[in-house]
Every structure is written in structure tokens, then in C-alpha cells.
CHARMM-style PDB file with segment names, atoms N, HN, CA, C and O in Angstrom:
ATOM      1  N   MET     1      88.818   4.340 -52.345  1.00  0.00      PROA
ATOM      2  CA  MET     1      88.674   2.692 -51.834  1.00  0.00      PROA
ATOM      3  C   MET     1      87.056   3.053 -51.451  1.00  0.00      PROA
ATOM      4  O   MET     1      86.562   4.160 -51.238  1.00  0.00      PROA
ATOM      5  N   THR     2      86.383   1.651 -51.441  1.00  0.00      PROA
ATOM      6  HN  THR     2      86.784   0.752 -51.614  1.00  0.00      PROA
ATOM      7  CA  THR     2      85.211   2.025 -51.841  1.00  0.00      PROA
ATOM      8  C   THR     2      85.164   1.248 -49.774  1.00  0.00      PROA
ATOM      9  O   THR     2      86.110   0.778 -49.142  1.00  0.00      PROA
ATOM     10  N   GLN     3      83.821   1.417 -49.361  1.00  0.00      PROA
ATOM     11  HN  GLN     3      83.053   1.799 -49.875  1.00  0.00      PROA
ATOM     12  CA  GLN     3      83.617   1.128 -47.950  1.00  0.00      PROA
ATOM     13  C   GLN     3      82.150   0.212 -48.371  1.00  0.00      PROA
ATOM     14  O   GLN     3      81.370   0.350 -49.313  1.00  0.00      PROA
ATOM     15  N   HSD     4      82.170  -0.578 -47.441  1.00  0.00      PROA
ATOM     16  HN  HSD     4      82.803  -0.691 -46.675  1.00  0.00      PROA
ATOM     17  CA  HSD     4      80.959  -1.937 -47.988  1.00  0.00      PROA
ATOM     18  C   HSD     4      80.441  -1.749 -46.502  1.00  0.00      PROA
ATOM     19  O   HSD     4      81.029  -2.086 -45.474  1.00  0.00      PROA
ATOM     20  N   SER     5      78.967  -1.013 -46.647  1.00  0.00      PROA
ATOM     21  HN  SER     5      78.490  -0.739 -47.482  1.00  0.00      PROA
ATOM     22  CA  SER     5      77.702  -1.096 -45.654  1.00  0.00      PROA
ATOM     23  C   SER     5      77.324  -2.487 -45.263  1.00  0.00      PROA
ATOM     24  O   SER     5      77.677  -3.577 -45.712  1.00  0.00      PROA
ATOM     25  N   LEU     6      76.445  -2.121 -44.228  1.00  0.00      PROA
ATOM     26  HN  LEU     6      76.159  -1.235 -43.864  1.00  0.00      PROA
ATOM     27  CA  LEU     6      76.267  -2.975 -43.365  1.00  0.00      PROA
ATOM     28  C   LEU     6      74.545  -2.587 -43.497  1.00  0.00      PROA
ATOM     29  O   LEU     6      73.753  -3.529 -43.519  1.00  0.00      PROA
ATOM     30  N   ALA     7      73.984  -1.030 -43.590  1.00  0.00      PROA
ATOM     31  HN  ALA     7      74.628  -0.264 -43.573  1.00  0.00      PROA
ATOM     32  CA  ALA     7      73.072  -1.848 -43.277  1.00  0.00      PROA
ATOM     33  C   ALA     7      71.843  -2.069 -44.537  1.00  0.00      PROA
ATOM     34  O   ALA     7      70.624  -2.237 -44.527  1.00  0.00      PROA
ATOM     35  N   PRO     8      72.315  -2.023 -45.008  1.00  0.00      PROA
ATOM     36  CA  PRO     8      71.321  -3.063 -46.618  1.00  0.00      PROA
ATOM     37  C   PRO     8      70.210  -3.816 -46.001  1.00  0.00      PROA
ATOM     38  O   PRO     8      68.984  -3.811 -46.110  1.00  0.00      PROA
ATOM     39  N   ALA     9      71.750  -4.951 -44.793  1.00  0.00      PROA
ATOM     40  HN  ALA     9      72.746  -4.955 -44.704  1.00  0.00      PROA
ATOM     41  CA  ALA     9      71.399  -5.834 -44.581  1.00  0.00      PROA
ATOM     42  C   ALA     9      70.825  -6.013 -42.709  1.00  0.00      PROA
ATOM     43  O   ALA     9      70.675  -7.060 -42.079  1.00  0.00      PROA
ATOM     44  N   GLU    10      70.669  -4.948 -42.360  1.00  0.00      PROA
ATOM     45  HN  GLU    10      70.791  -4.097 -42.872  1.00  0.00      PROA
ATOM     46  CA  GLU    10      70.493  -5.133 -40.903  1.00  0.00      PROA
ATOM     47  C   GLU    10      69.881  -3.557 -40.667  1.00  0.00      PROA
ATOM     48  O   GLU    10      70.334  -3.042 -39.645  1.00  0.00      PROA
ATOM     49  N   PRO    11      68.995  -2.761 -41.380  1.00  0.00      PROA
ATOM     50  CA  PRO    11      68.308  -1.276 -41.603  1.00  0.00      PROA
ATOM     51  C   PRO    11      68.338  -1.579 -40.052  1.00  0.00      PROA
ATOM     52  O   PRO    11      69.160  -0.716 -39.742  1.00  0.00      PROA
ATOM     53  N   SER    12      68.038  -2.161 -38.937  1.00  0.00      PROA
ATOM     54  HN  SER    12      67.370  -2.862 -39.189  1.00  0.00      PROA
ATOM     55  CA  SER    12      67.340  -1.484 -37.670  1.00  0.00      PROA
ATOM     56  C   SER    12      67.909  -1.806 -36.559  1.00  0.00      PROA
ATOM     57  O   SER    12      67.335  -1.805 -35.470  1.00  0.00      PROA
ATOM     58  N   ALA    13      70.032  -2.348 -36.910  1.00  0.00      PROA
ATOM     59  HN  ALA    13      70.498  -2.349 -37.795  1.00  0.00      PROA
ATOM     60  CA  ALA    13      70.834  -2.432 -36.103  1.00  0.00      PROA
ATOM     61  C   ALA    13      71.399  -1.662 -35.016  1.00  0.00      PROA
ATOM     62  O   ALA    13      72.313  -1.045 -35.564  1.00  0.00      PROA
ATOM     63  N   ARG    14      71.390  -1.415 -34.079  1.00  0.00      PROA
ATOM     64  HN  ARG    14      70.648  -1.915 -33.633  1.00  0.00      PROA
ATOM     65  CA  ARG    14      71.461  -0.319 -32.620  1.00  0.00      PROA
ATOM     66  C   ARG    14      72.914  -0.302 -33.231  1.00  0.00      PROA
ATOM     67  O   ARG    14      73.286   0.708 -33.828  1.00  0.00      PROA
ATOM     68  N   GLU    15      73.837  -1.514 -33.084  1.00  0.00      PROA
ATOM     69  HN  GLU    15      73.534  -2.334 -32.599  1.00  0.00      PROA
ATOM     70  CA  GLU    15      75.505  -1.863 -33.235  1.00  0.00      PROA
ATOM     71  C   GLU    15      76.150  -2.112 -33.620  1.00  0.00      PROA
ATOM     72  O   GLU    15      75.713  -3.200 -33.996  1.00  0.00      PROA
ATOM     73  N   PHE    16      77.505  -2.053 -34.135  1.00  0.00      PROA
ATOM     74  HN  PHE    16      77.860  -1.169 -33.829  1.00  0.00      PROA
ATOM     75  CA  PHE    16      78.044  -3.458 -35.048  1.00  0.00      PROA
ATOM     76  C   PHE    16      79.476  -3.427 -34.561  1.00  0.00      PROA
ATOM     77  O   PHE    16      79.917  -2.419 -34.008  1.00  0.00      PROA
ATOM     78  N   GLU    17      80.294  -4.630 -34.776  1.00  0.00      PROA
ATOM     79  HN  GLU    17      79.936  -5.448 -35.226  1.00  0.00      PROA
ATOM     80  CA  GLU    17      81.218  -4.822 -34.833  1.00  0.00      PROA
ATOM     81  C   GLU    17      82.607  -3.971 -36.273  1.00  0.00      PROA
ATOM     82  O   GLU    17      82.304  -4.114 -37.458  1.00  0.00      PROA
ATOM     83  N   ALA    18      83.528  -3.440 -36.031  1.00  0.00      PROA
ATOM     84  HN  ALA    18      83.774  -3.324 -35.068  1.00  0.00      PROA
ATOM     85  CA  ALA    18      84.237  -3.977 -37.386  1.00  0.00      PROA
ATOM     86  C   ALA    18      85.735  -3.389 -36.814  1.00  0.00      PROA
ATOM     87  O   ALA    18      86.065  -3.028 -35.684  1.00  0.00      PROA
ATOM     88  N   THR    19      86.492  -3.453 -38.093  1.00  0.00      PROA
ATOM     89  HN  THR    19      86.225  -3.747 -39.011  1.00  0.00      PROA
ATOM     90  CA  THR    19      87.731  -3.576 -38.104  1.00  0.00      PROA
ATOM     91  C   THR    19      88.068  -2.302 -38.446  1.00  0.00      PROA
ATOM     92  O   THR    19      88.063  -1.922 -39.617  1.00  0.00      PROA
ATOM     93  N   VAL    20      88.450  -1.399 -37.245  1.00  0.00      PROA
ATOM     94  HN  VAL    20      88.455  -1.707 -36.293  1.00  0.00      PROA
ATOM     95  CA  VAL    20      89.713  -0.057 -37.638  1.00  0.00      PROA
ATOM     96  C   VAL    20      91.240   0.153 -38.628  1.00  0.00      PROA
ATOM     97  O   VAL    20      92.283   0.192 -37.975  1.00  0.00      PROA
ATOM     98  N   THR    21      91.339   0.278 -40.115  1.00  0.00      PROA
ATOM     99  HN  THR    21      90.492   0.246 -40.646  1.00  0.00      PROA
ATOM    100  CA  THR    21      92.156   0.403 -40.981  1.00  0.00      PROA
ATOM    101  C   THR    21      92.351   1.450 -41.148  1.00  0.00      PROA
ATOM    102  O   THR    21      92.089   1.680 -42.329  1.00  0.00      PROA
ATOM    103  N   ALA    22      92.992   3.144 -40.190  1.00  0.00      PROA
ATOM    104  HN  ALA    22      93.205   2.958 -39.231  1.00  0.00      PROA
ATOM    105  CA  ALA    22      93.153   3.786 -40.616  1.00  0.00      PROA
ATOM    106  C   ALA    22      92.935   4.895 -39.178  1.00  0.00      PROA
ATOM    107  O   ALA    22      91.774   5.121 -38.835  1.00  0.00      PROA
ATOM    108  N   VAL    23      94.030   5.513 -38.432  1.00  0.00      PROA
ATOM    109  HN  VAL    23      94.973   5.329 -38.711  1.00  0.00      PROA
ATOM    110  CA  VAL    23      93.425   6.821 -37.493  1.00  0.00      PROA
ATOM    111  C   VAL    23      94.581   7.460 -37.742  1.00  0.00      PROA
ATOM    112  O   VAL    23      95.776   7.217 -37.911  1.00  0.00      PROA
ATOM    113  N   GLY    24      93.493   8.757 -37.695  1.00  0.00      PROA
ATOM    114  HN  GLY    24      92.523   8.955 -37.558  1.00  0.00      PROA
ATOM    115  CA  GLY    24      94.211  10.233 -37.938  1.00  0.00      PROA
ATOM    116  C   GLY    24      93.904  10.937 -36.812  1.00  0.00      PROA
ATOM    117  O   GLY    24      93.157  10.703 -35.863  1.00  0.00      PROA
ATOM    118  N   SER    25      95.006  12.326 -37.250  1.00  0.00      PROA
ATOM    119  HN  SER    25      95.613  12.515 -38.022  1.00  0.00      PROA
ATOM    120  CA  SER    25      94.126  12.885 -35.619  1.00  0.00      PROA
ATOM    121  C   SER    25      92.481  13.321 -35.657  1.00  0.00      PROA
ATOM    122  O   SER    25      91.986  13.781 -34.628  1.00  0.00      PROA
ATOM    123  N   ASP    26      92.056  13.239 -36.283  1.00  0.00      PROA
ATOM    124  HN  ASP    26      92.458  12.865 -37.120  1.00  0.00      PROA
ATOM    125  CA  ASP    26      90.922  14.019 -35.760  1.00  0.00      PROA
ATOM    126  C   ASP    26      89.544  12.539 -37.054  1.00  0.00      PROA
ATOM    127  O   ASP    26      88.390  12.789 -37.402  1.00  0.00      PROA
ATOM    128  N   THR    27      90.102  11.633 -37.272  1.00  0.00      PROA
ATOM    129  HN  THR    27      91.039  11.430 -36.989  1.00  0.00      PROA
ATOM    130  CA  THR    27      89.548  10.218 -38.178  1.00  0.00      PROA
ATOM    131  C   THR    27      90.090   8.868 -37.781  1.00  0.00      PROA
ATOM    132  O   THR    27      91.184   8.368 -37.518  1.00  0.00      PROA
ATOM    133  N   VAL    28      89.181   8.609 -37.835  1.00  0.00      PROA
ATOM    134  HN  VAL    28      88.293   9.016 -38.047  1.00  0.00      PROA
ATOM    135  CA  VAL    28      88.837   6.910 -38.256  1.00  0.00      PROA
ATOM    136  C   VAL    28      88.278   6.083 -39.199  1.00  0.00      PROA
ATOM    137  O   VAL    28      87.052   6.019 -39.289  1.00  0.00      PROA
ATOM    138  N   ARG    29      89.247   5.216 -40.164  1.00  0.00      PROA
ATOM    139  HN  ARG    29      90.243   5.268 -40.090  1.00  0.00      PROA
ATOM    140  CA  ARG    29      88.589   4.631 -41.236  1.00  0.00      PROA
ATOM    141  C   ARG    29      88.499   2.963 -40.218  1.00  0.00      PROA
ATOM    142  O   ARG    29      89.066   2.460 -39.247  1.00  0.00      PROA
ATOM    143  N   LEU    30      87.282   2.573 -41.319  1.00  0.00      PROA
ATOM    144  HN  LEU    30      86.822   2.981 -42.107  1.00  0.00      PROA
ATOM    145  CA  LEU    30      86.756   1.712 -40.729  1.00  0.00      PROA
ATOM    146  C   LEU    30      86.551   0.633 -42.330  1.00  0.00      PROA
ATOM    147  O   LEU    30      86.140   0.936 -43.450  1.00  0.00      PROA
ATOM    148  N   GLU    31      87.058  -0.685 -41.746  1.00  0.00      PROA
ATOM    149  HN  GLU    31      87.393  -0.931 -40.837  1.00  0.00      PROA
ATOM    150  CA  GLU    31      87.075  -1.734 -43.176  1.00  0.00      PROA
ATOM    151  C   GLU    31      85.465  -1.865 -43.657  1.00  0.00      PROA
ATOM    152  O   GLU    31      85.325  -2.092 -44.859  1.00  0.00      PROA
ATOM    153  N   GLU    32      83.897  -1.716 -42.640  1.00  0.00      PROA
ATOM    154  HN  GLU    32      84.010  -1.531 -41.664  1.00  0.00      PROA
ATOM    155  CA  GLU    32      82.860  -1.754 -42.780  1.00  0.00      PROA
ATOM    156  C   GLU    32      81.947  -0.835 -41.893  1.00  0.00      PROA
ATOM    157  O   GLU    32      82.409  -0.549 -40.788  1.00  0.00      PROA
ATOM    158  N   THR    33      80.605  -0.289 -42.255  1.00  0.00      PROA
ATOM    159  HN  THR    33      80.230  -0.521 -43.153  1.00  0.00      PROA
ATOM    160  CA  THR    33      80.203   1.464 -42.040  1.00  0.00      PROA
ATOM    161  C   THR    33      78.963   0.067 -42.073  1.00  0.00      PROA
ATOM    162  O   THR    33      78.725  -1.030 -42.578  1.00  0.00      PROA
ATOM    163  N   HSD    34      78.360   1.298 -40.939  1.00  0.00      PROA
ATOM    164  HN  HSD    34      78.553   2.189 -40.529  1.00  0.00      PROA
ATOM    165  CA  HSD    34      77.352   0.840 -40.656  1.00  0.00      PROA
ATOM    166  C   HSD    34      76.074   2.282 -41.371  1.00  0.00      PROA
ATOM    167  O   HSD    34      74.889   2.575 -41.212  1.00  0.00      PROA
ATOM    168  N   PHE    35      77.205   2.776 -42.131  1.00  0.00      PROA
ATOM    169  HN  PHE    35      78.167   2.537 -42.260  1.00  0.00      PROA
ATOM    170  CA  PHE    35      76.089   4.002 -42.497  1.00  0.00      PROA
ATOM    171  C   PHE    35      75.800   3.982 -43.883  1.00  0.00      PROA
ATOM    172  O   PHE    35      76.483   3.156 -44.490  1.00  0.00      PROA
ATOM    173  N   TYR    36      74.752   4.835 -44.796  1.00  0.00      PROA
ATOM    174  HN  TYR    36      74.198   5.506 -44.303  1.00  0.00      PROA
ATOM    175  CA  TYR    36      75.058   4.739 -46.078  1.00  0.00      PROA
ATOM    176  C   TYR    36      75.802   4.969 -46.473  1.00  0.00      PROA
ATOM    177  O   TYR    36      75.236   5.985 -46.877  1.00  0.00      PROA
ATOM    178  N   PRO    37      77.232   5.114 -47.057  1.00  0.00      PROA
ATOM    179  CA  PRO    37      78.022   6.398 -47.392  1.00  0.00      PROA
ATOM    180  C   PRO    37      77.818   7.539 -48.560  1.00  0.00      PROA
ATOM    181  O   PRO    37      78.586   8.482 -48.754  1.00  0.00      PROA
ATOM    182  N   VAL    38      76.460   7.210 -49.392  1.00  0.00      PROA
ATOM    183  HN  VAL    38      75.836   6.444 -49.234  1.00  0.00      PROA
ATOM    184  CA  VAL    38      75.874   7.944 -50.504  1.00  0.00      PROA
ATOM    185  C   VAL    38      74.766   8.460 -49.858  1.00  0.00      PROA
ATOM    186  O   VAL    38      73.902   8.493 -50.735  1.00  0.00      PROA
ATOM    187  N   TRP    39      74.226   8.944 -48.681  1.00  0.00      PROA
ATOM    188  HN  TRP    39      74.928   8.917 -47.969  1.00  0.00      PROA
ATOM    189  CA  TRP    39      73.293   9.311 -48.318  1.00  0.00      PROA
ATOM    190  C   TRP    39      73.432  10.145 -46.850  1.00  0.00      PROA
ATOM    191  O   TRP    39      72.723  11.003 -46.326  1.00  0.00      PROA
ATOM    192  N   GLY    40      74.737   9.452 -46.425  1.00  0.00      PROA
ATOM    193  HN  GLY    40      75.313   8.754 -46.851  1.00  0.00      PROA
ATOM    194  CA  GLY    40      75.081  10.442 -45.323  1.00  0.00      PROA
ATOM    195  C   GLY    40      74.508  10.100 -44.396  1.00  0.00      PROA
ATOM    196  OT1 GLY    40      74.605  10.731 -43.343  1.00  0.00      PROA
TER     197      GLY     40
END
């Protein structure tokens, strides 16, 4: 599953809203993220 990053469009954002698509015992998967998935 490819995540969509909001960071390129708003690099200085300090908060954002996202839809939770899955929850595990120690993980949460979001529909979109504000992190750069390639750069960590």
C-alpha cells in the first residue's frame, strides 16, 4: 500500500488530520501522512 504524503505541499505544517485505516497492537495505519515515507 502506497501512502500519500502531505509534506511536499505543506512542509512547515505542525498538525494535520488523517483517516485511520487500521489499528494493530502497536501500530496505527493512516490513509495519508505528513512524513516523507522514503526519508523517514
